[in-house]
N, C-alpha and C positions, 0 to 999 in steps of 0.2 A: 754207801747204800747197803743196808742189811739184806742178807740173802736167806730165803726160806725155801726149804725142800718140802713139797707137798707129796705125800705118799698115799695113794688111793687107787683102787682098782676100777672105779667108775669114771669113765671119760668125762661125763658131765660135771662131776664134782671137781675133778682136777681143773677143768677149764674155768668153772665158776670161781674157784679159789685163786687161780692164776690171775684172772681178770680183776677180781676185787682187791687182792693183795698188791698187785701191780699199781692199781689206782691209788692205793693207800701209801705208795712210796717205797715198796719193797721190790727187790729183784726176786723172781720166783722161778724155780726149776721144779719139774714134776717127775714122778716115777709111778708106774702102774703096779708095782709089787715090791716086796721087801728086798729081793735079790738085786733088782735094778737100783733100788735106793742105796744099798750098801756100796755099790760101785760108784754111784754119784757122789756120795759123801766124801770119799777120798779125792775125787776130781775137783769138786766145786766148793768144798769147805763151807757148808751152810752155817748160818748163825742160829737157826731154829728149824725144827721139823714138825709138820703136822702129820699125824699118823692115823689111818683107819685101822680097825681091828680085824674085820673079816675080809681076808684077801686070799687068793689062791697061792699055792707054792710055799709061802711063809706068812703066817698070820702076824698081826701087829704085836702080839705078846712075844713071839719069838724074835721078831725084828728088834723090839725094845731090849730084850735080854742081850742080844748080840751087840747092839750099839752101846749099851752101858758098859760092856766089857772093854770097849775101845775108847769111847768118849763119854766119860762120866758127867761132865759139866755141860754138854750140849743140850739146850732146852728142847723138850719133846712135849707137844700138845696132842693128846689123844682126841681125835675128832671123829665120833662115831654115832650112828643112829641107834645104837643099842645101849641104853642107859643102864641096864642090868649088869653090864661089864664093869661098872664103877666099883663093884665089890670084889672083883677079881684081883687077888693079891699080886699076880704077875704084872699088873699094870700100875702098881703103886710106885714104880720107879719113874713114871712119867712126872712132869712138872704140873700139868693141868689136864683135866678131863672136861671136854665140852661136848654136849649132845648136839648132833647135827640138827639144823633148823634152817628155814628159808631166810631168817634174819641172822646175818653174820656179825652183828654188833658185838656179841659176847666174845666170839672168837677173835675179832680184831682187837678188842680191848685187852684180852689176855695176852695176845701176841705182843702188843705194844708194851704192856707191863713187863713181860719177860725180857724184852729187848732193851729195857731201860728208858722207854719213851712215855711212860704214863704212870698213873697211880696204881 
């Protein structure tokens, strides 16, 4: 079973993604900030990360920079409410950029594709 690490400072988003992605057949672990996520990566060895941008302590761009130094091939999906960050060159190291929506269809499709399960 593929393991996904959801990194988001909003409890409701973490719970929603955990439930939806678990239902889709993934094992899901969550972190509320970048520092917590960095520790979890070494412990749990996720196959993919979903990452919010605006978070306290360490924003998504800094987390992405740090993770790329260690794990260049670990797929990272930016999942944010702020579409204007799409132009931020610091986030170009991610594999996919998805704007948050109540419809998680696009996110699930992108995850499936990155994990080799879909078109």
